[in-house]
N, C-alpha and C positions, 0 to 999 in steps of 0.2 A: 729642580730643573727637572721633574719626570712628569711626565703629561697620565692623566688617568680619566677614561673613559665609561662608567659604567652603565648599561644593560639589564635588562630580562624582568627590570620590575614589573607590576601589576596588581589584579584582583585575584582573589584567589579565596575557596572557603576552606573553614579552620577545617585544619586533617589533612592539608592538599601541600603542596609541595612548590617549591619554583627555584629557577638556577639561577641567579645573578653572575653576569662575567664583568670585568674590570679589564681594557687595553691599557697597556703600558707602556711606552714610548717614551724616547728624550734621553736615555741615557744607559750604561748597563746597570745590571741589575744586579749584579752578585755579593753587591756590600751591604745590597737592603733586607730591611723586611717590611712587609707588605699585611695590610689590614684592612678590615671590613671595620666599621662604626655605623651607629645610628640613631636618629633624634627624630621620637616623636613629638604632635605639635606640645607644647607648653612644658615640654620636657627636655632636661641636659643631653648631650650628642653621651653616649659609652659604648664603652667598646664590645666591641663582638667575639672575633677573635685576630688571629697573624697566624703566619707562616715567612720562614727566614727561604730568601728564593736560593739560596745556593742548596741548601741543607734537609728542606723541607720540614723542618721543626716546626709542630705548631700547636699554640695556646688558644684554648676557651675558653671564654667568661662559660661561668656556669649555670647559667640562666640557659644556655642555649647546645649545653656538653647531649652528646645521644642523640640530637635532632638536626645542628647544621655541621658541614664538614667544608670549609676552605683545600685548596688547591689550586696546582698553579701548572703553567705547561710554560718550561723553560724557551724550548723552542720558536712558541708565537707569542711568547712575552704576553699573556694572558692570567688572572687570575679569578679563579672561580666561587663562591660560597652556595652549594647544596643546602638549599631549607625545606625538613621534612617537617613532619607535623607540627604545622605553621598554627597560631595562637594569634587570637585578636589582639593581644599582646604586643605580638611583633611587631604590626603594624606601625610604620616608620617610612622615613627616607635613609637609604643605606648607601652610606660612603666608603669608597676605596679610598686608602689611603699609604704612603711609603714616608718611610726614614730610614735614615744611614745607623748601622750598627753602632751602638755603643754611644750613642747620640740618642735621646728623651723625647725631643720633642717629634710629633709627626709633621713633617715640613709639606708634604704635596697633598692634593687633596684633588680627588672628580668634583663632576657638579650635584652625584646622588642621582638614586633613582627610589620611587615612591614602592612600596610594598604594602598593599591594605590586602587583610586579611580579613571576610565577613564571619561574625561566629551564626 
């Protein structure tokens, strides 16, 4: 029962940058891991990165290491994804999600924000 709202998507040129934000509300986040996923047309959803709310421990998929940075602001209950050196293959709908520690399933999802990278 976490409400998630993404923003910041748009159209950028290859090599450019975008910063996505996820506003989180509905419950205390100290026991949660937050993450970003993406889904391109005709493709399955894939994991991008995650961060633990309390400790700030991060994990990145190999295809974004060195390019994307996940962060969170505990006071404002927001989570950001700084996306640099964007590639056309990064084009997708990006979703923020939440799960409790020790729980495998990501149970709370935002509506998504479109990221389009032109070549």
